[in-house]
C-alpha positions, 0 to 999 in steps of 0.5 A: 441463559447467556446474553449475546452481542454482535461485535465488530472487532477492532483490535485483538490482544491479551493481558496477564492476570493474577499472580500466575499471570494467566493470559486473558484474550481481549477483543475490543470493538463496537456493537451493532448498536454503537456501544464500545465493548471489551470482550474477555475470554479465559482458558485459551493457551498457546502452543506450537508443533515440534516435528519428529520430536525425539523421546528425549525432547518429549520427556524433557518438556513433560517435566517442565512446569511451563509445559502443560502437555505434549500431545502426539499428532500427524501433520503434512510437512513438505508433502509427507505425513510426518509425526509431530507433537503439539506442545502447549504452554502456560504463557504465550511470551514463553513460546520463542524460548521453548521453540529454541529449546525444541530446535536444540534437541534436533526438532524443527518447529511449526506454527511457532511465530503466530501472534497469540491473539491471532492464534485464538482468532484462527482456532475459533474461526472468528470473523471481522464481526462475531456474535458473542455469547456470555455475561456482562462483567466489569473490569478496568476498561474505558468501554461502555460494556465489558463481556465475559465470553463463553462462545462465539458464532457468526453474524452478518458483517456491519460497519459501526461509526468509529470515534476518532480523535486527532492530536498534534504536539508543538515542542521547542527547538532547543529541546523536545519540551512539549509546549502544547497539544492540539485535539480534534474530534467529531462529536457524535459524527457531527461537526468537528470540535477542537481543544488545546492543552497547554501549561506545564509539560507533565500536565499536558501529557496527563491531560491527554491521557485523561482526555483519551480515557474520557472520550474513549476513541476507537482511533487515535490519529494525527499527521506523522504521529508514528515517527514524531509525536508519539516517540517524543511524547513517550520520551517526555513522559518518562522524563516526568516519571510516567513510565508508559503512556496508558492510551489503551482501553485496559490501562496498558501502554503503547508499543512500537512495532518494528519501528513502523507503526504503534499499537495499544490495546483496544484502539487503532493508532492510525497515522494519517500520513501513512494512510495518504502515502499508501493510498494516494502516493502524493508527490509532496507529503507534508501536511500543508501540501496534502491538505491543500491538495485534498481539502483546498486549504493549508495550515496556519503560517507559523515559522517552526524554525523559530518556534521558541520565538513564535511561542514567546511573541505570539502564543495564541497563533501557535495554539491555533496552529497546533489545533489546526494541524490536529483538525487537518489530520482528522479531515485528511484521514476521513478524506482518504477513507483508509479506515473504511477500506480496512473494515472492508478488508477485515470482512474478507480476511476475517481480521480486526480492523487494526490488522488490515489498517496497519499490518502487511498483506501477508497478515491477511493471507495468513488469516485465510491460509493458516485456518485452511491448513490447520483444518486439513492437517497441513503443518504451518512453517514459520515466516522466513528470515533473510531474503534474496534467492533467485528472482522469478521471471515476470509476465510476458511483455510484447514488443511495441513499435514507436508511433501513433496508433488509432482505434486501439482496444485494450483487453484485460485478463481479470485476476489472471494469476488467481485464475491460473492457480485455480485452473491448474490446481497450483499449491504447495499441497499439490506439488508432486512428481506424481502430478499430471499437470505440468507447468512450462517450467517442468514442475508437476502438480496433482490434478483436482481429482487427485487432490484439490489444493488449499490455494485453489480452494481458497481462491475459488471461494473468494472468486465466488464471493466476489461474483455474489457481491457484484450481483448484489451491487448490481441489484441494489437500489440504495446508493449507500448499500451499493457503494458498500458492495462496490468497496467489498467486491474491491476488497475481495479482488485486492486479497485475491491478487495479493496471494501471488505477490506474497507466495512469490516473495522470499519471506513468506512462510509458504513461499516456494520458488517453483510455485511462483515461477510456474504461475508466471510461466503459465501466464506467459504461455496463455498470453502468447497463445492468445496473441498467436491466435489473434495474429493468425486471424489477421488481427494486429496485436500492438502490445501486451503486458503481463495480463493485458493485450492491445489490439488495433480495431478493424472498425474505425469508430467507437461502437464497432470497436466496442463490439469487436472487443467484447467478441474477442473477450468472450472468445478467450473467456472460459471457466475461471479465466475471464477476459474483459474489455477494459477500454477503447482508445481513440489514439495511442502513442508510445516511443517504443519502450515497454510499459510506456504509453499514452492514450486517449479513450473513446470508451467507457468514457470519452477523451480521458488521458491514460498514461503509463510509465512516463513522468506524468505517473512518477511521483518523483517527477517535478510538476513542470516536468509532468505538466509539460509532458501531459500537454505534449501528449495531448497534442500528439494524441490529437494528431498535431505532431507539429504542434507537439514539437513546437510546444516542446521547443517553446517550453524548453526555451522558456524554462532555460530563460528562467520562466515558468509558464503562468498557466502551469502554476496552480492558482493558489500555488507558489511561483517556484512550486512546479520545480519541486522534486520529492523523494522518499528518504531512508536511514543513511545506513541504507545508502552506499554514499549518503553524502551524495544523495539529494534526498538525504542532503535535503532531509538533513537541512530540513532537520536543521530547520526544525522540521519532522523528517523520519525514515520512509517520509518524502522530502522535497527540494529545488536544485540550486546548482547541478554542476556541484558535486554533490549537487546543491539542493535546498529543501522546499517547505510549502508555505515557507519562502524559498530564498535561492535561485533555481538552476534553470539550465538543469530544469531545462535539460530535465524537461527536454529529456522528458519531452524527447520521449514524445518528440524523438519519434518525430526527429527531435531528440533531447539534444535537438530540443536544447539546440534551439534554446542554448548557445550552439557551442555548448553542444555541437557545431559543424565546421562552418559554424552552422547548427546541426539540424535535427535529423528527420525520421519517418513516423510509424505507419500503422496501416502496414500489415504487421505479423508476430515477426514484426514484434520480435 
């Protein structure tokens, strides 16, 4: 009789065993009881499919000792049953070589790029949590348990408490010699503890390896460890004769994946910087700025530019600085809660936590779609390389007249693209000239009676799963369980909506441009049909965008507007297509450009400012720019248009005079921080003329000052002289004194441009705002020397009956 353990899978990998280098599958995780576990499975072999293999190829492979067997089978390839061969190999790392051999013999290949551990998970249909049947074993693992698995079965999902260790290194500026390494972790989920490793560099590295082995964390984190700490540590380890950093649970080293993230067997390497960047999109990405924003406290004050001097003069302060960085990174990762989100996505996509934390969305889609394709005998193409191709036309956007509107209802088609895929049975398996469902593009798909497509079946199952989880959430009384269900249903929604994006991309293995184009064409048709019906009934449609519609309410109060909105939503909900009342706005403003509006809510919450498309929403806008626009919107949406124009003129005048309104500087912020501009920087090779790019120039100067800057990171700067070519910018580092004078004229112009989006509707464009603050001869004068007065324009009157023609 075998034992069994319920295991939450954190990572999946394989190792080589014995003189024959037999592959052994390794599943690392935590049991329901909280024990760390390494699960081994032996006997699983890699394989791929060869399409229409010639007898010459079959004979060639059959004589090769690396090839275990060649088995004939039939697969559906591009809609047709096609003779294929399953080629099973001895070793997974040989797959790329043998798929190329098949191609050289004139055979296309399928399923030849699926990672070996994923192939195992898909074939055994493992979920994020599984019941492992087997026997206790031993091995060179750091885990509490080692299990030799015999079989698997499903179990209810659970979220164990993960053990997380954060680290940070400080190194010399003259060379990357590591001076110290700070550590932070929570002891048994309680208070944070910290430690510091210092001394000889080799001892620091070996001490860290030993610490990881002894504490056996599930997660290794830090801030920008992917781009800085880990590469430096790996480099310095090799200097001291340490060929790899054995930070794994099986003694293996760490591996850099596509210069994007790192992996090691049994542990998740979770860079807190990536978590913040992907989840929160902050304007400034330095640890100090993020910690001040999220935690209300920053780093200790140490001058990194003179780190060698700091180390010689005040070593204890550097050590505290290093420990503090490790602690802040840990707390930031916890605050962002991306690990919790990764566990929820793992339940929905049936993947280890490492894959949902670090991998791309296509990996999650693969997990669901490849399993379904395998079970229906559909060939799995390889991931496409290259890109480009003709772009797909997007959703329908209904034109928006500039002005201020009152009592506007926002309606949203919930999961529109997934609903269309289900309703129209859209799939690469139903694409057929014999289909009876025709898209507006003229593409035909079989109806469900002819064949139910893989995609509609998968999305239908996910939709039902989400409804079940939402019902459980509604009925649950325990706050903790209720929050768990909320996150889980949100994870299902994320995965459902991700299908269209992946299928419409140029790289995904199942991409077909006709499918992506058909989905958006049906969506445009749906939106236009709804607008047409509403307009025919005398309802004024103010705006629409892809899957949302904005109506003017016939009731000039909250209750009446909510009731009307719900009635409209019910009218246009049918089957899998569900329209929902999203918000009721008391006031709604736009200067007439699509995807740009600001509004104040009346329902479901009162007086919330919602902004789309404007600088308030842009992460590369400086705070003074965003805050100025927000204040102007507040006035306009309260119907104080004169006040909005007056405020705009005053703000531009203040900024041009070199003053920032005191109430726009954060209480614990620095005086010039509202002027900071931030933008992501890539490698120089990605730019046509990098020497003219402000972000590139700021990044170069930051590196000269000894700061960590890697491709993909945001850099921050203040403009010192906009008239120079290239523009003179100086990097901004939170907590470091800024010793240059800002170009106030540049900032005044930028703010005037931003505020003009609001005020130009009322006759005050950018130039007009600046004329009140700058000498007139810099802009324009009449012949008599008088300033030209801004032209008055009539504001849109929303009580005018509009028809569809008014919007085209």
